[in-house]
C-alpha positions as CSV (number, residue, x, y, z in Angstrom):
1,M,87.5,11.8,-5.2
2,T,85.2,11.2,-8.1
3,A,81.3,11.4,-8.0
4,T,78.5,10.8,-10.5
5,M,74.6,9.8,-10.5
6,V,74.3,6.3,-11.3
7,E,71.4,3.8,-11.6
8,F,70.8,0.3,-10.2
9,G,68.3,-2.4,-10.3
10,A,65.7,-2.7,-7.5
11,N,63.6,-5.9,-7.7
12,G,62.6,-5.4,-11.4
13,D,62.4,-1.5,-11.0
14,R,64.9,1.1,-11.6
15,A,66.4,3.6,-9.1
16,A,68.9,6.2,-8.9
17,G,71.8,7.4,-6.6
18,Y,74.7,9.6,-6.0
19,L,77.9,7.4,-5.9
20,S,81.0,8.8,-4.3
21,L,84.3,7.1,-5.0
22,P,87.5,7.3,-2.8
23,A,90.5,9.1,-4.8
24,A,92.2,5.8,-5.1
25,G,92.0,2.1,-4.2
26,T,89.3,0.4,-2.8
27,G,87.1,0.7,0.3
28,P,84.2,-0.8,2.3
29,G,80.5,0.0,0.8
30,L,78.2,2.6,2.7
31,L,74.8,3.5,1.9
32,V,74.0,7.0,2.7
33,L,70.4,7.8,3.4
34,Q,68.8,11.1,2.9
35,E,66.9,13.3,5.5
36,W,63.1,14.2,4.8
37,W,64.2,17.0,2.0
38,G,65.5,14.5,-0.4
39,L,68.9,13.8,-2.1
40,V,69.8,17.4,-1.6
41,D,73.4,18.7,-1.9
42,H,74.2,18.4,1.8
43,I,73.6,14.5,1.6
44,K,75.8,14.4,-1.7
45,R,78.5,16.3,0.3
46,V,78.3,14.0,3.5
47,A,78.8,11.1,0.8
48,D,81.8,13.0,-0.7
49,R,83.1,13.2,3.1
50,F,82.9,9.5,3.5
51,A,84.6,8.7,0.0
52,Q,87.4,11.1,1.2
53,A,87.7,8.9,4.3
54,G,88.1,5.8,2.0
55,F,84.5,4.5,1.5
56,V,82.5,3.8,-1.4
57,A,79.6,5.9,-0.6
58,L,76.1,5.7,-2.5
59,A,73.2,7.9,-1.5
60,P,70.3,6.4,-3.0
61,D,67.5,8.8,-4.2
62,L,64.4,7.8,-2.2
63,Y,62.1,10.7,-3.8
64,D,62.8,9.9,-7.2
65,G,64.5,13.1,-8.3
66,E,62.5,15.3,-6.1
67,S,63.3,17.3,-3.0
68,T,62.1,20.1,-1.1
69,T,63.2,23.0,1.2
70,S,59.8,23.3,3.0
71,P,58.9,21.5,6.4
72,D,55.3,21.0,5.4
73,D,56.0,19.5,2.2
74,A,59.0,17.3,3.5
75,G,56.7,16.2,6.1
76,R,54.0,15.1,3.5
77,R,56.8,13.3,1.4
78,L,58.1,11.5,4.6
79,M,54.5,10.0,5.3
80,A,53.9,9.5,1.4
81,L,56.8,7.3,1.3
82,D,56.4,3.7,-0.1
83,I,58.1,1.6,2.6
84,A,57.7,-1.4,0.8
85,R,59.3,0.0,-2.2
86,T,61.9,1.7,-0.4
87,A,63.0,-1.6,1.1
88,K,63.4,-2.8,-2.5
89,K,65.6,0.3,-3.2
90,L,67.9,-0.3,-0.3
91,A,68.3,-4.1,-1.4
92,G,69.3,-2.8,-4.7
93,A,71.8,-0.1,-3.7
94,A,73.5,-2.6,-1.3
95,D,73.7,-5.3,-4.2
96,Y,75.2,-2.3,-6.4
97,L,78.0,-1.9,-4.1
98,L,78.4,-5.4,-3.2
99,A,79.0,-5.8,-7.0
100,H,81.1,-2.8,-7.6
101,A,84.9,-3.5,-8.4
102,R,86.0,-0.6,-5.9
103,V,84.3,-2.2,-2.9
104,A,86.6,-4.3,-0.9
105,P,86.1,-5.9,1.6
106,K,82.6,-6.9,0.3
107,K,80.8,-5.5,3.2
108,V,78.2,-2.7,3.2
109,A,76.9,-0.5,6.2
110,A,73.8,1.7,6.1
111,L,74.0,5.3,7.6
112,G,71.3,8.0,7.7
113,F,69.8,11.2,9.1
114,C,66.3,12.1,10.5
115,M,64.0,9.8,8.3
116,G,67.2,8.2,6.6
117,G,68.4,7.0,10.1
118,Q,65.1,5.1,10.9
119,L,65.4,3.9,7.3
120,A,69.1,2.6,7.6
121,L,68.0,0.5,10.7
122,F,64.9,-0.7,8.7
123,G,67.5,-1.7,5.9
124,G,69.7,-3.5,8.2
125,C,66.7,-5.6,9.7
126,E,64.8,-6.4,6.2
127,H,68.4,-7.1,4.5
128,P,70.7,-8.7,7.1
129,D,72.4,-10.7,4.4
130,R,73.3,-7.6,2.6
131,I,74.0,-4.8,5.4
132,C,76.1,-5.8,8.1
133,A,76.3,-2.4,10.3
134,V,74.1,0.5,10.9
135,V,74.7,4.1,12.2
136,D,71.4,6.0,13.0
137,F,71.6,9.8,13.5
138,Y,68.3,10.5,15.4
139,G,66.2,8.3,13.2
140,V,62.4,8.9,13.0
141,H,59.7,7.4,10.6
142,P,56.2,6.6,12.1
143,K,55.4,4.2,9.1
144,V,58.6,2.0,9.6
145,E,58.1,-0.9,11.7
146,L,61.4,-2.6,12.8
147,R,62.4,-6.2,13.1
148,P,65.7,-5.8,15.2
149,E,65.9,-9.5,16.1
150,R,66.9,-9.8,12.3
151,L,69.9,-7.5,12.7
152,S,73.2,-9.3,11.7
153,G,75.7,-6.4,12.9
154,P,76.2,-3.8,15.4
155,V,74.5,-0.6,15.5
156,L,75.6,3.1,16.3
157,A,73.2,5.5,17.1
158,H,73.4,9.5,17.9
159,F,70.7,11.4,19.4
160,G,70.4,14.9,20.7
161,E,69.4,15.6,24.3
162,R,67.5,18.9,22.9
163,D,65.8,17.0,20.0
164,E,61.7,17.6,19.9
165,F,61.4,15.0,17.3
166,V,63.1,12.3,18.9
167,P,63.2,13.1,22.6
168,P,65.3,11.3,25.0
169,A,62.7,9.0,26.2
170,T,62.0,7.9,22.8
171,A,65.6,7.6,21.9
172,N,66.1,5.5,25.0
173,G,63.2,3.3,24.1
174,L,64.4,2.5,20.7
175,V,67.8,1.7,22.3
176,A,66.2,-0.7,24.7
177,T,63.9,-2.3,22.2
178,L,67.3,-2.9,20.0
179,Q,69.1,-4.2,23.0
180,S,66.0,-6.5,24.1
181,A,66.3,-8.2,20.6
182,G,69.8,-9.0,21.0
183,A,71.3,-6.3,18.8
184,R,74.8,-4.7,19.9
185,V,74.2,-1.2,20.3
186,Q,76.3,1.8,20.8
187,A,74.3,5.0,21.7
188,H,75.7,8.6,22.4
189,H,73.9,11.5,23.3
190,Y,74.8,15.2,22.5
191,A,73.8,18.6,24.2
192,A,72.2,19.6,20.9
193,G,68.7,19.4,19.0
194,H,67.5,17.7,16.1
195,A,69.5,17.7,12.8
196,F,72.7,18.7,14.6
197,F,75.0,17.1,11.8
198,N,73.3,19.4,9.1
199,D,75.9,22.0,8.4
200,A,73.5,23.3,5.8
201,R,71.2,24.2,8.6
202,P,72.8,26.8,10.7
203,E,69.7,26.7,12.9
204,A,70.3,23.4,13.5
205,Y,73.9,22.4,13.3
206,D,76.0,22.1,16.2
207,A,79.6,22.0,15.3
208,P,81.2,20.4,18.5
209,A,78.4,17.6,18.5
210,A,78.8,17.0,14.7
211,A,82.6,16.7,15.1
212,Q,82.4,14.1,17.9
213,A,79.7,12.2,16.0
214,W,81.8,12.2,13.0
215,D,85.0,10.6,14.6
216,R,82.8,8.1,16.4
217,T,81.3,7.1,13.5
218,L,84.6,6.6,11.2
219,A,85.9,4.9,14.0
220,F,82.9,2.6,14.5
221,L,82.6,1.9,10.6
222,R,86.2,1.1,10.3
223,T,85.8,-1.6,12.9
224,A,82.5,-3.0,11.7
225,L,83.5,-3.3,8.0
226,A,87.2,-4.5,8.6
């Protein structure tokens, strides 16, 4: 596995991201979208894990080089995120992967956590010609409006039954909305809280739930991107 920061075009603008490549050979493309903290080391390690599993993983930097450890600051950054500009970044990141020599087959999925989970769904809705599958880990962003009828591929969703940010009623409502629009959705619920996949946050991390979600995600992506 090799990893480096890269730049890519975003509709006339430039954007950066963390690219992690498999040790050898080719693999499908995967966008790994950050939580509200920014492009922190945890997200880079997640991209590395997917590269080790055979994917060409790109984590675009949605905060332009900035990050935070403060929940209050993270919340402000989430609300201040320029959604239209983010849509352009997601398109540019997907195009970068589709043009990359190590990406084969030429397919890209979007996966994200918390804020990134909602943005992964958003990317799949806005760019169905580029993003053909989505994995949403407990996604939340109040400013993101989804057009699920535009999705071109399947969706896998992971939710915590004790999640105070995305409670079960909200999670079930999202799944129902996606299904009513004709989306193919698999949804799983875990006896865990928000951010249960984040092993950098011991107060939130739930190892059994994270392991099960990881296995399900790999199986889903390998089928969807075959």
